[in-house]
Every structure is written in C-alpha cells, then in structure tokens.
N, C-alpha and C positions, 0 to 999 in steps of 0.2 A: 566878614568871611570863618566867624564860630561855625554857624550854620552850614556854608561848605564846608568846612574841615570833620561836622559833624556825620552830614552825610555820607562825609568818602567814607567817612571809619564803620558806621555801619554798611555800607555796603561791602567792605569789605569781608566782615563780620556774615553776614549775610552768606556770601560766595563760599567761608572758611564752614560753614555749621553744614552747605550744600556740602560738597563735599564731606565730607565729613560721615553724614548722614549717606551720601554713595555708596562710600568705602562700607560702613556697615550694615548697607543691603545686600550688599557685593560676598560681604560675609554671611548674614543671616539665609538670604536665598543661596541653599548649597543647591547640588546638582543631585537628579532625584536616583534614587538606588534602587540598581536591579533588583529584582527579589525572584523574579520565574520568568520561565521561554514553554516558548508551546510553539508548535511546527501546524502551519496551516499549510493547504486542508489538515487536519485533525487525523483522516483516515484516507491515502492516498493511495489511488487508483489511474494504475496504469495501465495505457495497452500495448500490450506486446512490443515490441521497437519500435516504440514512444520516448517523448520524452513529458517531465508535465515538471513546471517549478515549482519549488518550495520556499515557505519564506515561514521565518525563522519572528516570533513577536514578544516581546519582554512587557510584565508588569513590575512597576515599577512602585517605592514605597509610599510614594503622593498618593496613591492609584488611580495614574493612567497610565496609558497601554500602547505603543507606540510596536513599527517594525522596525526590528537590527538590520542594519544593514551592512556594517560593515563591523570585522572582527571575528566572523561568525565562523566553527568550524564547522563539517558536515561531514557526519557515515554513514555507511550499511552494513552490516554486520551478515547480507547476507550477497550472493553472485544474483544473485533473482534483479536488484536493484543497485545499479552506478549507479552513484552521485556527482556534482562537479562542487569545485568550494562556492560557485557560488547555489551551490543548491539547485542543481539543474539533474534531477532523478531521469534513468532511459531505467525500460521495464526490458529484460536482460532477457529472463529467461520466468516461466508459465511457475505463482509460488505467492511466497510472504517476503520480505527483509523487514529486519528495525532500522530505523529511520536515525542516529541523532543528531538535535542540532546546540554545539556548543557556546560558551561568549562569556567571558569573565565568572568564571569560575564558574560558573551556574550549567543545566545542561536541559535539552527539555527532548521529548524520543516519542513516533511514531511510528502503526506497520501500515506501510507501503503492501498494495497489493495489486502483480501483475498477473493483468487475463487479456484475453482475447476476444476479438473482434471473431465470430464464426461462420461466415461464409460459405463452407459445402462438412457437412460429416461422412466420412467412408469407417468400415471398420473391415480388416480382416484377420481371417477368412473368411466368406458371406455365409459359407456351409459348416451344416456339420452333419454328420451322419453315424451311427454307430448299434450295434447289437443290443434290443433294452435286454437281454437279458443279464446282458456282463455292465459292471459297472463302465463310466468310460467318463476320461475326462482331458479338455485341452486350452489350446491360451489363444485368444486375445487382444490385437493393438488397435489404437483408432487412433486415426485421423484427419486433424483438422485444416481446412484452405491448403489441401494438397499435399501438405509437408509439413506442417506441425507436430507433432507426437505427442495426444489430449489422454493416453488412457491411464494414464495413473488419474484424472480428476475424473474421467467419464463416469459415468453409473451403466451398469451392466443389469440390466433385467429381465428372472422370464417369464415365458408368459404361465409357467407351469411352475411354485417356489415347492413345490413336496418335493417333485423328483429333481429340482436343477438349483448351483445356488451356484452364486459369482464373486468374486473377494475380488474385490475394490482397493485403488491409493496404489498397485503398480503397475509399473509394464513390463510384460504382459501381461492380460488379466488373466486366472484361472480360470475355468465354468466345470463341475462336475457332476455326472448324472446318480446319480441313486444307483444302485446294481437291481436290479428287476422293475425300471422303467418302461412302462407299456407303452405296447404302439403305440401310434400318431406326428403328428405335425406339429412340430412347436414351434417360438420362438425366442430368441433373446436382442431387449428393444436396446438399442445404447444412447444415451442423452449425455448431454454435456446441461454445464451449470451459467445458464444466462441463457440460453439461446431453444428457442423452438425446432429446432433442424434433429432431426434424429436417423438408425442405422440399424439395420433390420438385419439378426441369424437367422437362417434357414436351418431348423436343427430336424431331422429325419431319424425314427429310432425305427430298424425291425426287428 
C-alpha cells in the first residue's frame, strides 16, 4: 500500500515538474526578432513589359535568415517599374526604379533596372548633308524593335570626333558639325548598351 501510494505521488510530482519545465521553456525560447530586411535579387533586372518575382528576406537576432512571406509592403519610387502586393514587379518603361520592401517597422531597398532585348535597331534620319563652310546641326532618334524609342539610352559615335560631336541622354539626340569641316563622307554609328546591333548615319559634307 505504501509503495503504491509513493509511486503514485512520484508520478504526479514528475508530471508537475515536466509541466513546469515546459512552461519555463516556452517562456525562455522567445520568437526571433527581425533585425533587417533585404530584397532578392539585390539588383533586379527586368525586361521591358515582363515581370519578375521579388522576395523579402529577413535576418533575425538569433542569426537566422528566412524569407518573409506575409505582412510585407512593396513600393516603387518610379513609373519605370510597377509592383504589386505580392512583390511581382513589371517593367513599364526603360530606366531604373528604387524598390522598397517594408515589414515590422523595418525596410530594405534595391534598385531595379528595366532593359530591352533588342532584335532590331534603326536611326532616323539615315543621312545628313550640309556645306562644310558653315557649321551645321541636326537631330536623330533611335528606335529598337520597330517601335521603342531608345534614343536617350543609345550612343551616337561620329567617325571623326574632331569635326563632329553628339550630345546623348536626350530624345532626340543633337549632333553638331564644326565650322570648316572638310568635305568628305563621314558616318555616325548608333549603338545600344547590351546589344551588338548598330545603325549608321551617312554624313556628306559638300
């Protein structure tokens, strides 16, 4: 009888200890606290009119790192890129945009670049003719894939940089000939970063 009672008390005591230990562990092992947020990929490259899935990854105070799958707010600071609540970014216009992912009072940023896969490149006009005794100036536009204006991102390279100069970064691009440019045929080569395609302006100085 004594032995059975003692055994029962022992089992009850063991159960209480286990319960107390479980409560203590739950109180001790707290949920990791988010320390920082990073966007993946860190430098998004988005094809024009295409989408790219972005992810927000968090680093926690216990040293772990994992994707944040809920409660993330996404913002783009430019119309070049639109982004929805799930982090799906769409390339709207050529150029760059700052992307921000925010959660739990913290945020991470990345710079997204919208680019174009070029299958054709043309320049307009394709010829330029003027008298060499007077300075001349004209404008050009560059078009990719038949309908995309890429003038501001294209490079205009004269075959003779002493007589000709082209100021890029705008649409259209302005090219200027120096007063006294000697007669002869010249060219201006148009190229676009990331593409091996070129277009040519034939320049005639009379």
